[in-house]
N, C-alpha and C positions, 0 to 999 in steps of 0.2 A: 396054701399059704393063707392064713387069716389076714384080713386088712387090719393094720394097726396104725393108720395114719389118717387123721381128720382132714377135712376140706381146708382149714385155716393153714394146717401144716404143709398141705400140698401147694397152696398158694404161694406161701412165704418161700418155699423151696423153688418154685419155677420163677419168681421175682429175682431171687438171688442169683439164679443160673443165667437169666437174661443180662443182669447187672455185669456178672463176670464175662459173658461173651462180649458186651458192648465194651468193656474196658480193655478186653484183649484185641478186638478188631479195630479199636482206636489208637492202639499201640500205647496205652496208658501203663498197661503192665506187660512185662516180657520176660523172656529167659525161663529159668526154672520155676519161678513163681507162678508165671502164666500156664505153664503145663500142669502144674500141680492143681492151681484153681479151675482149669479146664476139665480135669479128670473129676474133680469135686462137683463141677456143674453138671457134668454128664451124669454123675450117680444121682444127683438130686432130681434131674429129668425123668430117669429110669425110675427111681422110687416114687415119684410123684404119680407117673402113669400107671404103675402097678398097684399103688396104695400100700406097699409093705416095705418096711425098713428093717433089714436084718439086724442091725445094731439096737434098735428098739426091742426086737425079740429076745436078744441076748440079755439086755438090762431090763426087760420085764415093763416096758413102757409102751402104752397106747395112747394115742391122741384121738382115737375115734370115740365119738359119743355112744354110750351104752344104750342099746336098745331096750325100751320098757317091756318088762315081762307082764303079759295079761293073765 
């Protein structure tokens, strides 16, 4: 797998996952919405840790900075 996520993208995903977790554990969100958002948060954390987003790959998107060729 080639990394296709930049550091800003990873940071935003982790922050969103933390916000979702806080909303869930403070019972601000509940039910089906909470479960769906927790799954999304888990995906955000996983993709941030490995630096690869399969959806980005399918869509041909990359938020990584290109390395300069010498």
